[in-house]
N, C-alpha and C positions, 0 to 999 in steps of 0.2 A: 748705348750709353745710358747711364742712370739719370733719372730726372732729378734736378737739384732744387727746383721750385715747385711748390704746391699751390694750385689755383683752385678756387671754389666759387660758387655762386651765392653763398650765404656767409656773412661775417657775424661771429658770435663773440660777445665781450662780457666782462664781469663774471667769469666762471670761477668757481671755488678753487682754492689751492689744492693740489693733488688730483685734480680732475684729469682723466686720461683721454687719449684719442678714442679708445673704445667706448667710453661713457658718452663722449660727444657724438659719436656715430649712433649710439643707441637712443639718444635724445631725439634724433631726427628720423630714425628708422620707421616709425609709424606713419610717416607722411609721404614716403616715396622710396626710391632706390638710392641708397647712400653709396655713391661711387668712391668717396674718400672723405676722411675727416682728419684734420691735423691741427695740433695746438702749437703756437709759437713757443720757442724755448730759448733760454739764456744760453749763448754759445759756450760760456765758461763752465757753468754748473750743470746744464741740462735740465734745470727746473723750468716748469711751464710758467708762462707770463700771464695767464688768465684770459687769453683770447685766442681765437682760432678761426679756421675756415672749414666749411662743409661744402662738398660738391654733391648736390642732390638732383636727381632726374625723376621725372621730366620737369621742365621749367614751371609748369602750372603747380606742381607739387611744392616747389621751392617757395612760391608766393604764399601758399596755404600754410606751410611750415613756419614761415616767418611770422605770419599773423597769429599762429597758435602758440609759438614758443616765446615770442617777445614779451617780456614782463613776467614770465614764469619764475617762481622761486625754486632754486636748486641749492640744497644744503645751506639754506639761510641767505642766499644771495639772489638778487633779482637780475636775471640774465637779460642781455640785450641782443636781439637778432635783427639784422637788416640785410638788404641786398648788397653784395660785395661789389666794389668797383672792379671793372675789367682789368685794371692794372695791378690790383692787389694780389700779392703772393707772399708765401711764407717760405723761407729758406729751410730746406730739409737738411738736417745735420747728418753727414755721412761718416763722421768719425766720432770716437769716444770723447766725451767732454773731459776737459782738463780738471783734475782734482787739485785741491789745495796742497795735500800731502800724499805722496805715493806710499803705498804700504811697503813694509820691510820685506825683502826677499826671503823666501823660506830657506832654512839651512840645508846644506847638501846632505843627502842620506849617507849614513855611515855603515849601515848593515846591507848585506847582499839581498837581492830580491828572493822571495820564497820559491819562485818558479824559475826554472832555467829559461834563458832567452831562446826563442825559437826563430830560426831564420825564415824569413818570408819566402814563399815560393816565387820564382821569377814570373813576371807577368807575360802572358802571351800577347803577341801583337794583334790588334784589331784590324780585320780586313773588311773594307767597305767595297761593296760591289755596285757599280753603276750600270743600269740597263736602260735602254731607250724604250719608251712606252709606245706601244702600237696605237695609232689613231685610226679608228674605223670610220 
């Protein structure tokens, strides 16, 4: 089952508009192993909300990263970093955001394709063989 909530050990706020998950991960990459970085998004538009969570390992690196990144200017904004509450989580959107207006469907093609249609070869069944492993 796919995870629907993202939890991290660092909360980051006041991020610039257009900031991406990758940029957030790169911001903390120098301090430890970034296990994940995710920005909160508006469920209707998919636009980021300017805050997110980072999961950084080991824990000692998280404390050092918070001290180094808190108050840093990024694209003209002073970002805030602090220890995330254990209950804090961001919902991961698993479906496409709803757009205000759906695009018009493309018209049906009127010309025949340039190449003749080729029938796909029938697929061969996959045979899986199970064997008992000898234990010595």
